[in-house]
C-alpha atoms as an extended CHARMM CRD file, in Angstrom:
* protein
*
       170  EXT
         1         1  MET       CA             -2.1710000000       17.5860000000       -2.3280000000  PROA      1               0.0000000000
         2         2  HSD       CA             -3.2270000000       16.5920000000       -5.7640000000  PROA      2               0.0000000000
         3         3  GLY       CA             -6.0800000000       18.5170000000       -7.2900000000  PROA      3               0.0000000000
         4         4  SER       CA             -9.0570000000       16.5700000000       -8.6260000000  PROA      4               0.0000000000
         5         5  ALA       CA             -7.9700000000       16.9930000000      -12.2500000000  PROA      5               0.0000000000
         6         6  THR       CA             -4.4580000000       15.7470000000      -11.4930000000  PROA      6               0.0000000000
         7         7  TRP       CA             -5.7340000000       12.8550000000       -9.4270000000  PROA      7               0.0000000000
         8         8  SER       CA             -8.2280000000       11.8140000000      -12.1080000000  PROA      8               0.0000000000
         9         9  ALA       CA             -5.4710000000       11.8410000000      -14.7200000000  PROA      9               0.0000000000
        10        10  ARG       CA             -3.2240000000        9.7420000000      -12.4770000000  PROA      10              0.0000000000
        11        11  CYS       CA             -6.0030000000        7.1730000000      -11.9190000000  PROA      11              0.0000000000
        12        12  ARG       CA             -6.6150000000        6.9440000000      -15.6720000000  PROA      12              0.0000000000
        13        13  ALA       CA             -2.8790000000        6.6450000000      -16.3320000000  PROA      13              0.0000000000
        14        14  ALA       CA             -2.5720000000        3.8950000000      -13.7450000000  PROA      14              0.0000000000
        15        15  ARG       CA             -5.2020000000        1.8240000000      -15.5710000000  PROA      15              0.0000000000
        16        16  ARG       CA             -3.6760000000        2.0350000000      -19.0660000000  PROA      16              0.0000000000
        17        17  THR       CA             -1.7970000000       -0.9190000000      -20.4460000000  PROA      17              0.0000000000
        18        18  TRP       CA              1.8420000000       -0.9870000000      -19.4610000000  PROA      18              0.0000000000
        19        19  VAL       CA              4.3980000000       -1.9940000000      -22.0370000000  PROA      19              0.0000000000
        20        20  PRO       CA              7.5190000000       -3.7700000000      -20.6960000000  PROA      20              0.0000000000
        21        21  GLY       CA             10.6570000000       -1.7380000000      -21.2790000000  PROA      21              0.0000000000
        22        22  ILE       CA              8.9280000000        1.6410000000      -21.0880000000  PROA      22              0.0000000000
        23        23  GLY       CA              9.6960000000        3.6320000000      -17.9850000000  PROA      23              0.0000000000
        24        24  SER       CA             12.7770000000        4.6970000000      -16.1330000000  PROA      24              0.0000000000
        25        25  THR       CA             12.8180000000        2.2260000000      -13.2740000000  PROA      25              0.0000000000
        26        26  SER       CA             14.4900000000       -1.1330000000      -12.8670000000  PROA      26              0.0000000000
        27        27  TRP       CA             11.6210000000       -2.3790000000      -10.6820000000  PROA      27              0.0000000000
        28        28  GLY       CA              8.9810000000       -1.7110000000      -13.3520000000  PROA      28              0.0000000000
        29        29  TRP       CA              8.4170000000       -5.2800000000      -14.4580000000  PROA      29              0.0000000000
        30        30  CYS       CA              8.1320000000       -6.6640000000      -10.9170000000  PROA      30              0.0000000000
        31        31  VAL       CA              5.5960000000       -4.0320000000       -9.9070000000  PROA      31              0.0000000000
        32        32  THR       CA              3.5210000000       -4.0410000000      -13.0510000000  PROA      32              0.0000000000
        33        33  ALA       CA              3.4780000000       -7.7590000000      -13.7370000000  PROA      33              0.0000000000
        34        34  GLY       CA             -0.0610000000       -7.9470000000      -12.3420000000  PROA      34              0.0000000000
        35        35  GLY       CA             -1.5200000000       -9.7170000000       -9.3700000000  PROA      35              0.0000000000
        36        36  GLU       CA             -2.0660000000       -8.1950000000       -5.9650000000  PROA      36              0.0000000000
        37        37  LEU       CA             -0.0010000000       -5.5320000000       -4.2630000000  PROA      37              0.0000000000
        38        38  LEU       CA             -0.7060000000       -4.6490000000       -0.6390000000  PROA      38              0.0000000000
        39        39  LEU       CA             -0.7810000000       -0.9250000000        0.1990000000  PROA      39              0.0000000000
        40        40  ASP       CA              0.7570000000        0.2460000000        3.4790000000  PROA      40              0.0000000000
        41        41  THR       CA              0.1080000000        3.5650000000        5.2330000000  PROA      41              0.0000000000
        42        42  GLY       CA              3.4150000000        5.3190000000        4.5470000000  PROA      42              0.0000000000
        43        43  ALA       CA              3.2510000000        4.6850000000        0.8140000000  PROA      43              0.0000000000
        44        44  LEU       CA             -0.3750000000        5.8360000000        0.6780000000  PROA      44              0.0000000000
        45        45  VAL       CA              0.4290000000        9.0670000000        2.5410000000  PROA      45              0.0000000000
        46        46  ALA       CA              3.4560000000        9.6930000000        0.3020000000  PROA      46              0.0000000000
        47        47  VAL       CA              1.3500000000        9.2410000000       -2.8450000000  PROA      47              0.0000000000
        48        48  LEU       CA             -1.3360000000       11.6460000000       -1.6470000000  PROA      48              0.0000000000
        49        49  HSD       CA              0.8820000000       14.3030000000       -0.0440000000  PROA      49              0.0000000000
        50        50  GLY       CA              2.9040000000       16.2130000000       -2.6370000000  PROA      50              0.0000000000
        51        51  GLY       CA              5.1950000000       17.5880000000        0.0780000000  PROA      51              0.0000000000
        52        52  ASP       CA              6.2380000000       14.1670000000        1.3600000000  PROA      52              0.0000000000
        53        53  ARG       CA              9.9150000000       13.3750000000        0.7270000000  PROA      53              0.0000000000
        54        54  ASP       CA              8.9340000000       10.0150000000       -0.8310000000  PROA      54              0.0000000000
        55        55  HSD       CA              6.0890000000       11.4160000000       -2.9300000000  PROA      55              0.0000000000
        56        56  ARG       CA              7.7260000000       11.1700000000       -6.3610000000  PROA      56              0.0000000000
        57        57  ARG       CA              8.9890000000        7.6000000000       -6.0860000000  PROA      57              0.0000000000
        58        58  CYS       CA              5.6970000000        6.3710000000       -4.5820000000  PROA      58              0.0000000000
        59        59  ALA       CA              3.6310000000        8.2160000000       -7.1830000000  PROA      59              0.0000000000
        60        60  ASP       CA              5.7850000000        6.5910000000       -9.8900000000  PROA      60              0.0000000000
        61        61  VAL       CA              5.0490000000        3.1400000000       -8.4490000000  PROA      61              0.0000000000
        62        62  LEU       CA              1.3180000000        3.8380000000       -8.4300000000  PROA      62              0.0000000000
        63        63  THR       CA              1.3850000000        5.1750000000      -11.9830000000  PROA      63              0.0000000000
        64        64  ALA       CA              3.2240000000        2.0680000000      -13.2480000000  PROA      64              0.0000000000
        65        65  PHE       CA              1.1970000000       -0.5020000000      -11.3220000000  PROA      65              0.0000000000
        66        66  ARG       CA             -1.2660000000       -2.6540000000      -13.3130000000  PROA      66              0.0000000000
        67        67  GLY       CA             -2.6090000000       -5.2080000000      -10.8420000000  PROA      67              0.0000000000
        68        68  THR       CA             -4.9980000000       -5.0420000000       -7.9290000000  PROA      68              0.0000000000
        69        69  LEU       CA             -4.0700000000       -2.7360000000       -5.0490000000  PROA      69              0.0000000000
        70        70  LEU       CA             -5.4150000000       -4.0910000000       -1.7480000000  PROA      70              0.0000000000
        71        71  THR       CA             -5.4040000000       -2.6290000000        1.7360000000  PROA      71              0.0000000000
        72        72  THR       CA             -7.2980000000       -2.6620000000        5.0040000000  PROA      72              0.0000000000
        73        73  GLU       CA             -9.4760000000       -0.2480000000        6.9250000000  PROA      73              0.0000000000
        74        74  ALA       CA             -6.7060000000        0.0550000000        9.5360000000  PROA      74              0.0000000000
        75        75  VAL       CA             -4.4060000000        1.4940000000        6.8560000000  PROA      75              0.0000000000
        76        76  LEU       CA             -7.1360000000        3.9080000000        5.7540000000  PROA      76              0.0000000000
        77        77  THR       CA             -7.6330000000        5.0200000000        9.3670000000  PROA      77              0.0000000000
        78        78  GLU       CA             -3.9010000000        5.6470000000        9.9100000000  PROA      78              0.0000000000
        79        79  ALA       CA             -3.6220000000        7.5390000000        6.6360000000  PROA      79              0.0000000000
        80        80  MET       CA             -6.6320000000        9.7160000000        7.4560000000  PROA      80              0.0000000000
        81        81  TYR       CA             -5.0360000000       10.6280000000       10.7700000000  PROA      81              0.0000000000
        82        82  LEU       CA             -1.6250000000       11.3910000000        9.2490000000  PROA      82              0.0000000000
        83        83  LEU       CA             -3.1090000000       13.3920000000        6.3700000000  PROA      83              0.0000000000
        84        84  GLY       CA             -5.3050000000       15.3870000000        8.7620000000  PROA      84              0.0000000000
        85        85  ARG       CA             -2.7020000000       18.1190000000        9.1290000000  PROA      85              0.0000000000
        86        86  ALA       CA             -2.2520000000       18.5880000000        5.3890000000  PROA      86              0.0000000000
        87        87  ARG       CA             -4.7050000000       20.8900000000        3.6520000000  PROA      87              0.0000000000
        88        88  GLY       CA             -7.1350000000       18.7040000000        1.7240000000  PROA      88              0.0000000000
        89        89  GLY       CA             -5.3950000000       15.5480000000        2.9270000000  PROA      89              0.0000000000
        90        90  ARG       CA             -8.3830000000       13.7010000000        4.2900000000  PROA      90              0.0000000000
        91        91  ALA       CA            -10.5000000000       14.5730000000        1.2710000000  PROA      91              0.0000000000
        92        92  ALA       CA             -7.7650000000       13.3180000000       -1.0810000000  PROA      92              0.0000000000
        93        93  CYS       CA             -7.5260000000       10.0690000000        0.8750000000  PROA      93              0.0000000000
        94        94  LEU       CA            -11.2570000000        9.3950000000        0.7150000000  PROA      94              0.0000000000
        95        95  GLU       CA            -11.3350000000       10.3800000000       -2.9590000000  PROA      95              0.0000000000
        96        96  PHE       CA             -8.5360000000        7.8850000000       -3.6580000000  PROA      96              0.0000000000
        97        97  PHE       CA            -10.6770000000        5.0290000000       -2.3500000000  PROA      97              0.0000000000
        98        98  ALA       CA            -13.9700000000        6.3540000000       -3.7250000000  PROA      98              0.0000000000
        99        99  ARG       CA            -12.4440000000        6.4160000000       -7.2230000000  PROA      99              0.0000000000
       100       100  GLY       CA            -11.1980000000        2.8580000000       -6.8990000000  PROA      100             0.0000000000
       101       101  GLY       CA             -7.5310000000        3.6180000000       -6.2120000000  PROA      101             0.0000000000
       102       102  ALA       CA             -7.3900000000        0.5540000000       -3.9460000000  PROA      102             0.0000000000
       103       103  THR       CA             -9.7620000000       -2.0830000000       -2.6590000000  PROA      103             0.0000000000
       104       104  LEU       CA            -10.5050000000       -2.0640000000        1.0650000000  PROA      104             0.0000000000
       105       105  ILE       CA            -10.6800000000       -5.5440000000        2.5500000000  PROA      105             0.0000000000
       106       106  PRO       CA            -12.6350000000       -5.6800000000        5.8460000000  PROA      106             0.0000000000
       107       107  GLN       CA            -11.3770000000       -7.7000000000        8.7840000000  PROA      107             0.0000000000
       108       108  SER       CA            -13.1400000000      -10.9330000000        9.6210000000  PROA      108             0.0000000000
       109       109  ARG       CA            -13.1860000000      -12.5370000000       13.0380000000  PROA      109             0.0000000000
       110       110  ASP       CA            -10.5280000000      -15.0070000000       11.8490000000  PROA      110             0.0000000000
       111       111  SER       CA             -8.2900000000      -12.2590000000       10.5030000000  PROA      111             0.0000000000
       112       112  LEU       CA             -8.5960000000      -10.3400000000       13.7880000000  PROA      112             0.0000000000
       113       113  LEU       CA             -7.4850000000      -13.4480000000       15.6760000000  PROA      113             0.0000000000
       114       114  ARG       CA             -4.5870000000      -13.8360000000       13.2320000000  PROA      114             0.0000000000
       115       115  CYS       CA             -3.6460000000      -10.1720000000       13.8290000000  PROA      115             0.0000000000
       116       116  GLN       CA             -3.5920000000      -10.8200000000       17.5680000000  PROA      116             0.0000000000
       117       117  ALA       CA             -1.2240000000      -13.7630000000       17.0970000000  PROA      117             0.0000000000
       118       118  LEU       CA              1.0070000000      -11.8000000000       14.7070000000  PROA      118             0.0000000000
       119       119  MET       CA              1.2660000000       -8.7980000000       17.0310000000  PROA      119             0.0000000000
       120       120  SER       CA              2.2800000000      -11.1140000000       19.8530000000  PROA      120             0.0000000000
       121       121  ARG       CA              4.8640000000      -12.8820000000       17.6760000000  PROA      121             0.0000000000
       122       122  TYR       CA              6.4000000000       -9.6210000000       16.4210000000  PROA      122             0.0000000000
       123       123  GLU       CA              6.1180000000       -7.5260000000       19.5820000000  PROA      123             0.0000000000
       124       124  ASP       CA              9.8970000000       -6.9810000000       19.5400000000  PROA      124             0.0000000000
       125       125  VAL       CA              9.8050000000       -5.3620000000       16.0560000000  PROA      125             0.0000000000
       126       126  PRO       CA              7.1390000000       -3.9680000000       17.0740000000  PROA      126             0.0000000000
       127       127  MET       CA              4.1590000000       -4.6910000000       14.8360000000  PROA      127             0.0000000000
       128       128  ASP       CA              1.2300000000       -2.2880000000       14.9020000000  PROA      128             0.0000000000
       129       129  PHE       CA             -2.3420000000       -3.2760000000       14.0910000000  PROA      129             0.0000000000
       130       130  ALA       CA             -2.2760000000       -1.8930000000       10.5260000000  PROA      130             0.0000000000
       131       131  ASP       CA              0.8320000000       -3.9420000000        9.7010000000  PROA      131             0.0000000000
       132       132  ALA       CA             -0.7440000000       -7.0220000000       11.2640000000  PROA      132             0.0000000000
       133       133  THR       CA             -3.8240000000       -6.6060000000        9.0530000000  PROA      133             0.0000000000
       134       134  LEU       CA             -1.6040000000       -6.4650000000        5.9610000000  PROA      134             0.0000000000
       135       135  VAL       CA              0.3560000000       -9.5860000000        6.9340000000  PROA      135             0.0000000000
       136       136  ALA       CA             -2.9100000000      -11.4290000000        7.6270000000  PROA      136             0.0000000000
       137       137  LEU       CA             -4.2790000000      -10.2140000000        4.2770000000  PROA      137             0.0000000000
       138       138  ALA       CA             -1.1040000000      -11.3710000000        2.5040000000  PROA      138             0.0000000000
       139       139  GLU       CA             -1.6660000000      -14.8460000000        3.9060000000  PROA      139             0.0000000000
       140       140  GLU       CA             -5.3460000000      -14.8070000000        2.9210000000  PROA      140             0.0000000000
       141       141  VAL       CA             -4.8380000000      -13.7330000000       -0.7060000000  PROA      141             0.0000000000
       142       142  GLY       CA             -1.5000000000      -15.4670000000       -1.2570000000  PROA      142             0.0000000000
       143       143  THR       CA              0.6760000000      -12.4810000000       -2.0990000000  PROA      143             0.0000000000
       144       144  ARG       CA              4.0630000000      -11.3970000000       -0.7820000000  PROA      144             0.0000000000
       145       145  ARG       CA              4.2810000000       -8.0010000000       -2.4620000000  PROA      145             0.0000000000
       146       146  VAL       CA              3.7480000000       -4.9040000000       -0.3340000000  PROA      146             0.0000000000
       147       147  PHE       CA              3.9370000000       -1.2290000000       -1.3320000000  PROA      147             0.0000000000
       148       148  THR       CA              5.5750000000        0.1780000000        1.7980000000  PROA      148             0.0000000000
       149       149  LEU       CA              8.1610000000        2.5720000000        3.1540000000  PROA      149             0.0000000000
       150       150  ASP       CA              8.4200000000        0.5010000000        6.3580000000  PROA      150             0.0000000000
       151       151  ARG       CA             11.5650000000       -1.4320000000        5.4730000000  PROA      151             0.0000000000
       152       152  ARG       CA             12.3660000000       -2.4750000000        9.0510000000  PROA      152             0.0000000000
       153       153  GLY       CA              8.9700000000       -4.0010000000        9.7430000000  PROA      153             0.0000000000
       154       154  PHE       CA              8.2690000000       -5.7320000000        6.4550000000  PROA      154             0.0000000000
       155       155  GLN       CA             11.8080000000       -7.1160000000        6.1890000000  PROA      155             0.0000000000
       156       156  ALA       CA             11.2230000000       -8.8170000000        9.5560000000  PROA      156             0.0000000000
       157       157  TYR       CA              7.6530000000      -10.0480000000        8.9670000000  PROA      157             0.0000000000
       158       158  ARG       CA              7.0260000000      -13.3320000000        7.2010000000  PROA      158             0.0000000000
       159       159  VAL       CA              4.0900000000      -14.6350000000        5.2030000000  PROA      159             0.0000000000
       160       160  GLY       CA              3.0830000000      -17.9980000000        6.6500000000  PROA      160             0.0000000000
       161       161  ARG       CA              6.1510000000      -17.9990000000        8.9610000000  PROA      161             0.0000000000
       162       162  ARG       CA              8.5710000000      -18.6200000000        6.0620000000  PROA      162             0.0000000000
       163       163  GLU       CA              8.3220000000      -16.3640000000        3.0600000000  PROA      163             0.0000000000
       164       164  ARG       CA              9.8240000000      -12.8900000000        2.9700000000  PROA      164             0.0000000000
       165       165  PHE       CA              7.8650000000       -9.9510000000        1.6260000000  PROA      165             0.0000000000
       166       166  VAL       CA              8.8220000000       -8.3830000000       -1.6820000000  PROA      166             0.0000000000
       167       167  LEU       CA              9.0640000000       -4.6770000000       -0.8670000000  PROA      167             0.0000000000
       168       168  VAL       CA              7.9690000000       -2.0780000000       -3.3920000000  PROA      168             0.0000000000
       169       169  PRO       CA              9.6410000000        0.2680000000       -4.1080000000  PROA      169             0.0000000000
       170       170  GLU       CA             12.9280000000       -1.6340000000       -3.8020000000  PROA      170             0.0000000000
């Protein structure tokens, strides 16, 4: 897990102005161009857990990102559960949100009904509740970009029945 000093530095670094062309990744401009990026559970856990095999590439995405990171309480709940076995994992997860690492968007009655419809539509994938909340949120805010490690799910899901998600990292 990241210590408080390391995490604070990462949050400050993530808010500095990004200059196109600086950085070692080909996806840099797409990720840092601004706008909203939805945060999925696997990417969140990888960022917060230094021992995760995807930690470095997910931490690099977070460090380079300059827009608004959005997620749902269902994602927070899943991440808290998964980080429960890691020493300091739950505390790091709550600290991430308390320090403004991402904005939690609560579910409305309409979004819950949309989640129900989405889970029924994608039951063969299958779609869990956290993924359904992110697809519903994508439709609400008008974004297609999602920070996820769930390639199978988010390659199958569609925003508004037509548009494919842009998966970060590529």
